[in-house]
C-alpha positions in Angstrom: 3.0 -13.1 -17.8 3.1 -14.8 -20.9 5.3 -17.6 -19.8 4.0 -20.6 -18.2 6.7 -21.9 -16.3 9.2 -19.4 -14.5 10.2 -18.2 -11.3 9.3 -14.9 -10.0 10.4 -13.0 -6.8 8.8 -10.1 -4.9 9.9 -8.4 -1.4 8.1 -6.8 1.3 9.3 -4.5 4.3 7.8 -4.5 7.9 5.8 -1.5 9.5 9.3 -0.7 11.2 11.3 -0.2 8.1 12.3 3.4 7.9 10.2 4.2 4.7 7.3 2.5 6.2 7.5 4.7 9.4 7.5 7.6 7.1 4.5 6.3 5.4 2.7 5.7 8.4 3.1 9.0 9.8 2.2 10.6 6.5 -1.1 8.9 6.5 -1.9 9.4 9.9 -1.7 13.1 8.9 -4.1 12.3 6.2 -6.5 10.6 8.7 -6.0 13.6 11.3 -7.3 16.0 8.6 -10.4 14.1 7.7 -11.3 13.3 11.2 -10.9 16.9 12.8 -12.1 18.6 9.5 -15.3 16.5 9.6 -15.9 16.8 13.5 -15.5 20.7 12.8 -18.2 20.8 10.3 -16.2 21.0 7.1 -17.1 19.0 4.0 -14.9 16.0 3.5 -14.8 16.9 -0.1 -12.9 20.0 0.5 -10.0 18.3 2.7 -6.7 18.3 0.8 -3.5 16.6 2.2 0.0 16.1 0.5 2.1 15.1 3.6 5.8 13.8 3.3 7.8 12.7 6.0 11.6 12.0 6.6 12.8 9.9 9.5 16.3 9.5 10.7 18.3 9.1 14.2 15.8 10.7 16.5 14.4 13.3 14.0 11.2 13.2 12.1 10.5 16.0 9.4 7.0 16.6 8.1 6.6 18.8 5.1 3.8 19.2 2.4 0.7 21.2 2.0 -2.8 20.8 3.5 -6.2 22.3 3.5 -8.6 21.4 6.3 -10.1 22.7 9.7 -7.9 25.6 11.3 -8.4 23.8 14.6 -5.3 21.5 13.7 -2.3 22.5 15.4 1.4 21.5 15.0 1.0 19.9 18.4 -1.7 17.7 17.3 0.4 16.7 14.3 3.2 15.9 16.4 1.0 13.9 18.7 -0.3 11.6 16.0 3.4 11.3 14.7 4.6 10.3 18.1 1.7 7.7 18.6 2.4 6.1 15.1 6.0 5.5 16.3 5.1 4.0 19.7 2.6 1.6 18.1 5.1 0.5 15.5 7.2 -0.3 18.5 10.3 2.1 18.6 11.6 2.7 22.0 15.4 2.5 21.3 18.2 4.9 21.9 18.4 6.0 18.2 14.8 6.4 17.5 12.3 6.6 20.2 8.6 8.0 20.1 9.0 10.0 23.0 12.4 11.6 22.6 12.6 12.1 18.7 12.6 15.7 17.6 9.4 16.3 15.5 9.5 19.1 13.1 6.4 20.0 11.3 6.7 22.4 8.1 3.2 21.8 6.4 2.0 24.7 4.8 -1.5 25.8 2.9 -2.1 24.0 -0.5 -1.3 26.0 -3.6 -4.0 28.1 -5.0 -2.8 27.2 -8.5 -3.3 23.5 -7.7 -6.7 24.0 -5.9 -8.5 25.7 -8.9 -7.8 22.7 -10.9 -9.3 20.3 -8.4 -12.0 22.4 -6.7 -15.5 22.0 -8.6 -16.5 25.3 -10.1 -13.2 26.6 -10.6 -10.4 26.6 -13.0 -10.3 26.1 -16.7 -12.8 23.0 -16.3 -15.6 23.6 -13.8 -15.7 19.9 -13.0 -13.7 18.5 -10.2 -10.5 17.5 -11.8 -7.5 15.2 -11.2 -5.2 16.4 -8.5 -2.2 15.8 -10.9 -1.6 14.2 -14.3 -0.4 10.6 -14.2 -0.8 7.0 -15.2 -2.3 4.4 -12.6 -2.4 0.5 -12.9 -4.7 -1.9 -11.2 -4.1 -5.9 -11.3 -5.8 -9.0 -10.1 -4.9 -12.6 -10.5 -6.2 -16.0 -9.4 -2.5 -16.9 -7.6 -3.9 -16.5 -4.1 -7.6 -17.4 -3.6 -9.7 -14.6 -2.1 -6.9 -12.2 -2.2 -6.4 -12.3 -5.7 -3.1 -11.2 -5.4 0.4 -12.3 -7.1 1.7 -15.1 -4.9 5.2 -13.7 -4.3 4.4 -10.1 -2.9 1.2 -11.6 -0.9 3.4 -14.2 1.1 6.2 -11.6 1.5 3.7 -9.6 3.4 2.2 -12.4 5.4 5.5 -13.6 6.8 6.2 -10.0 7.9 2.7 -9.8 9.4 3.2 -12.8 11.2 6.5 -11.7 12.7 5.0 -8.5 14.0 2.1 -10.5 15.6 4.6 -12.7 17.5 6.5 -9.3 18.6 3.5 -7.4 19.7 1.2 -10.0 20.8 2.9 -13.4 21.7 6.1 -12.3 23.8 8.6 -12.4 21.3 10.3 -9.0 22.4 13.5 -10.0 21.1 12.3 -9.3 17.6 12.9 -5.6 16.4 10.4 -3.6 14.5 12.4 -3.5 11.4 12.4 -6.3 9.0 12.3 -7.3 5.1 11.2 -10.4 3.6 11.9 -11.8 -0.3 10.0 -14.8 -1.7 11.0 -16.6 -4.8 7.8 -18.6 -6.3 8.1 -21.1 -9.0 5.2 -21.2 -11.5 4.5 -24.4 -13.4 1.7 -24.1 -16.2 0.9 -20.7 -14.9 0.3 -21.5 -11.4 2.4 -21.0 -8.2 3.6 -24.4 -6.9 6.6 -23.8 -4.7 8.9 -21.5 -3.0 12.3 -21.7 -4.1 13.8 -19.3 -2.0 13.0 -17.4 1.2 15.0 -14.3 2.3 14.3 -12.8 5.7 16.2 -10.1 7.6 15.0 -9.2 10.8 16.1 -6.5 13.6 16.9 -8.5 16.9 17.2 -6.8 20.1 19.2 -9.5 21.8 22.5 -8.8 20.2 23.9 -12.2 21.4 21.7 -14.2 18.9 23.6 -15.3 15.6 22.0 -16.1 12.2 21.6 -19.8 13.0 19.7 -19.1 16.1 17.4 -16.6 14.6 16.7 -18.8 11.7 15.5 -21.5 14.2 13.2 -19.1 15.7 11.7 -17.5 12.5 11.5 -20.5 10.2 8.4 -22.0 12.1 6.6 -18.4 11.4 7.6 -18.8 7.4 6.3 -22.5 7.4 3.0 -21.3 9.3 2.3 -18.7 6.6 3.2 -20.5 3.3 0.9 -23.1 1.6 1.3 -26.5 2.4 3.9 -28.2 0.3 5.5 -25.1 -0.9 8.6 -25.4 1.5 10.9 -28.4 0.5 14.1 -29.8 0.9 15.2 -27.7 -2.0 14.0 -24.3 -0.7 16.9 -22.1 -0.1 16.9 -19.8 2.9 18.6 -16.7 3.7 18.0 -16.0 7.1 19.7 -12.6 8.4 22.3 -13.1 5.7 24.5 -10.2 6.7 24.8 -11.5 10.5 24.0 -9.0 13.3 20.9 -6.8 12.7 20.6 -4.9 16.2 20.6 -1.3 14.7 17.6 -0.8 12.6 14.7 1.6 11.7 15.5 5.2 11.0 18.5 5.2 13.4 20.3 2.6 11.0 18.8 4.1 7.5 16.9 7.2 6.8 13.3 6.7 5.7 11.1 8.8 3.2 7.6 8.7 2.1 6.7 7.0 -0.9 10.1 4.8 -1.6 8.2 1.6 -1.4 5.7 1.7 -4.0 6.5 -1.7 -5.5 5.8 -3.6 -2.1 2.7 -1.2 -1.7 1.3 -2.7 -5.1 1.9 -5.9 -6.9 5.6 -6.8 -6.0 6.9 -6.3 -10.0 4.3 -8.6 -11.3 2.3 -5.7 -12.8 3.5 -2.1 -13.7 3.3 0.9 -11.4 2.7 4.4 -12.9 5.4 6.0 -10.7 3.3 7.7 -7.9 3.3 7.0 -4.2 0.0 6.7 -2.2 0.8 7.3 1.3 0.3 10.9 2.6 -2.3 11.9 -0.2 -5.9 12.7 0.1 -8.1 11.0 -2.6 -8.1 13.8 -5.0 -4.9 12.7 -5.8 -5.6 10.0 -8.4 -2.1 8.5 -7.9 -3.7 7.2 -4.8 -7.6 7.1 -5.7 -7.5 5.9 -9.4 -4.8 3.0 -8.3 -7.5 1.8 -5.9 -10.3 2.1 -8.4 -8.3 0.0 -11.1 -7.4 -2.6 -8.4 -10.9 -2.7 -7.5 -12.0 -3.2 -11.2 -9.4 -5.8 -11.8 -10.2 -7.9 -8.7 -13.9 -7.9 -9.4 -13.3 -8.7 -13.0 -11.2 -11.9 -12.2 -13.6 -12.7 -9.3 -16.5 -12.6 -11.9 -14.6 -15.1 -14.1 -13.7 -12.8 -17.0 -10.1 -13.6 -17.2 -7.7 -15.4 -14.8 -5.6 -12.0 -14.6 -6.4 -8.7 -15.5 -4.2 -5.5 -15.7 -5.8 -2.0 -16.1 -4.1 1.3 -16.9 -5.9 4.7 -16.8 -4.5 8.1 -17.4 -5.4 11.6 -16.3 -4.4 15.4 -16.9 -4.3 17.8 -13.9 -7.7 19.6 -13.6 -9.6 17.5 -15.9 -12.1 15.0 -14.7 -12.4 12.5 -17.2 -9.5 9.9 -17.7 -7.6 10.5 -21.0 -7.5 6.7 -21.5 -8.6 3.4 -20.1 -6.5 0.2 -21.1 -7.0 -3.4 -20.3 -4.6 -6.2 -20.9 -5.5 -9.5 -20.7 -4.1 -13.0 -22.0 -4.4 -12.9 -26.1 -6.3 -16.3 -25.8 -8.6 -15.0 -23.2 -12.4 -15.3 -24.5 -13.3 -11.8 -23.5 -11.0 -9.3 -25.1 -9.6 -6.3 -23.8 -11.6 -4.0 -25.8 -14.9 -5.6 -24.4 -13.7 -5.4 -20.9 -12.8 -1.6 -21.5 -16.3 -1.1 -22.5 -17.6 -2.8 -19.2 -15.2 -0.7 -17.1 -16.7 2.5 -18.3 -20.4 1.2 -17.7 -20.0 0.0 -14.1 -18.1 2.8 -12.6 -17.5 6.6 -13.0 -13.7 6.9 -13.3 -13.7 10.7 -12.5 -12.0 11.7 -9.3 -15.2 12.5 -7.8 -16.9 9.3 -9.2 -13.9 7.2 -7.5 -14.2 8.9 -4.3 -18.0 8.5 -4.0 -18.1 5.0 -5.4 -15.5 3.6 -3.0 -16.3 6.0 -0.1 -12.8 7.6 0.2 -13.6 10.8 2.4 -12.7 9.3 5.6 -10.0 8.6 8.3 -9.2 5.3 6.7 -5.6 5.6 5.6 -3.2 4.6 8.1 -3.8 0.9 8.0 -2.6 1.0 4.2 0.8 2.1 5.3 2.4 -1.3 5.8 2.0 -4.9 4.1 0.4 -3.7 1.0 -2.5 -1.5 -0.2 -4.0 -4.4 -1.9 -5.1 -8.0 -1.1 -6.3 -6.8 2.3 -9.6 -7.5 4.0 -12.4 -4.6 3.9 -12.5 -3.2 7.2 -15.9 -2.0 9.2 -15.3 1.6 9.1 -14.4 1.7 5.2 -11.1 0.6 5.4 -10.0 -1.2 2.1 -13.1 -0.6 0.3 -11.5 -1.3 -3.0 -11.0 -4.8 -1.9 -14.8 -5.7 -2.0 -16.0 -7.9 -4.7 -19.4 -6.4 -5.0 -19.6 -5.7 -8.8 -19.6 -9.4 -9.9 -23.3 -9.7 -10.8 -23.3 -6.4 -12.9 -20.1 -7.4 -14.6 -21.5 -11.0 -15.7 -24.7 -9.2 -16.7 -22.8 -7.1 -19.3 -20.6 -9.9 -20.9 
């Protein structure tokens, strides 16, 4: 952002939003193929998954292509889909983990695609990108630690807090489906207050009206947002349509990959267009977006710039990126060209190099399917490895 004083809005959707239910199921399938293929003695480098999910009233359709152990059956895929729906919390007449019809239409990966990705095959013998495309990474000083844009970060946090209240604190009147939106005012380039908060949450008690729901959920909003951000001037829109009892896939069909801006930076930075969920890390839509976030976060954490935006691009079947571009403020002491050189020195940006550096050949993807792929805490089993800040010393040594 070149302006120093402005308002910016981002949104989030909960794990029970129909598109996020689809993302979760697709990512559970990625994890299933890694978990079972590794257990069967197959190299994780050879696992391939591109799974797409449609959810609607008591119906789940899973399609796409895979490569992994032949011990994975349709029944196993159906089982992980049902378990995901149950964990999210759907036991409603119109969408129930136990009673919904699950149709599995996965098939083997195309050999034409495989020859471009597999090492030693295709026109380029080095392991190539699973598709062409452009990917972006971004980080800023808005939120200490997370290094994420404030509007999307706090939109996520509101819904995470509601989910915790629903699942762990007995607030079972809350339904799984919800959406949030936070407008943040920036002054001199720094976020200083929330001027508007929008929240629509499914409620299983049909007798509740918007006023009653607002009274119940405002304490969670106040708990999440920084002190002083909510003022007498903050505008609230809580369940602004009134009743929201019918939710999730029964209220609106869901598809994998329809919430890519929610998944990334809330519109504060560009998105290349490719979705993440349901894809193994040979698909650079996913792995290179993780790599650019990792680099941007480490650069900001190292004090190189208050915000960094990185773009990379790839050709299908070709290992090396076709371009690396860095955008920083024009007045930043370290210029984009210098940062581009540093990036190439500290990380191998071939698909194989990314997977190795970030240790992505693991069943770590289901937790990414809701509340954003970025700004999260790295997990004990390799989850969110791209959120580590372990390049600071190396970056600073090259400045």
